[in-house]
N, C-alpha and C positions, 0 to 999 in steps of 0.2 A: 546474448544472454536474455532470458525471459524471467519475469518475476513469478516465482512459484512458491507455494506453501509446502514446507517440509512434510513429507509423508503423503502428499496429495497425489493426484493423478497426473500432474504436470500441467493442469489447466490453471492459468492465473486467476486469482479471485479479485473481486471488486476491491476489497480492503487492501490487498497487496498492491493494487494499482494506485490507490490513494497514497499509500506510504511511499511508493516509488516516486510519485509526483512530488511529495514533500521533500524527498532526498534531492530530486532534480532542482527544486526551488532553492534549497539551501546551498547547492553547488552552483547555482546560477546557470543551469543547463537550459538548452532550448527545448521547445515542445517536441521537435523532431527527435532529439536525443532521447527524451522520455518514451516516445512512441517506439523507437528502435529497441529499447530495453524490453518492451512489452510484446511487440509483434514481430520483432526481428528485423535486421537491416534490409534483407532482400524484399520482404513484403512491403516495408515502408518505402523503399526505393521505387517500387512499382505502383503503389497506391497513394502516396502522399501528395497533397497539393494544398494550396492556401484555403481551399473550401472543402477538403476531404472530410469524411466521417471520422477518420483517425484524429485529425487535428481538432475537430469539434469535441471529440470525446476527451482528449487530453485537456482542452480548455475548460471542460466541465469539472474535471477532477481538481484543478488548481484551487478554486475557492474552498472546496471540501477539505483539501490537504491543509490549507492555511487555517481553517477553522479547527481541525484536529490539533494542529501544532499550538494553537492559542488556547488550548484547554478543553476543546470538545472531546478529546480522548477520554475524559472522565465519564462521559455518557456511555462508553463501551464497557466500563467496569461494573460488575454487579453491585447493587446497593446493599444487598444482604449477603452474609457469609453463607455459602452453600452448606447444607447439613453434613456433607462429607467431611468438611474441614473442622466441624465442631468437635472438640475433645481431642484433636490431634496433638501429639506432643510438640512443644515448641522446638523450632530448629536451633541447633547449637552444635558445639564440637562433639565429635564422637568420643565416647569414653575410652 
């Protein structure tokens, strides 16, 4: 299974990788486990090593994932309400 964004082209995105790393941290999974979810088990089996670019990439995502989990996600939320949302009816039960 690879991390993909719904409606996308099937190419994993940077943000999806960060969130997958956060899930892996929370579940106490290995770096290799995270890599297998992103690049697939076969590719990881053939390219993974203690000094591989794959492991280095996962290791770079770990502190970013922790920062998001500790409140950095707020930086991803727009500070101002988009004009499109202004004047929209409040969500509530349908009549």
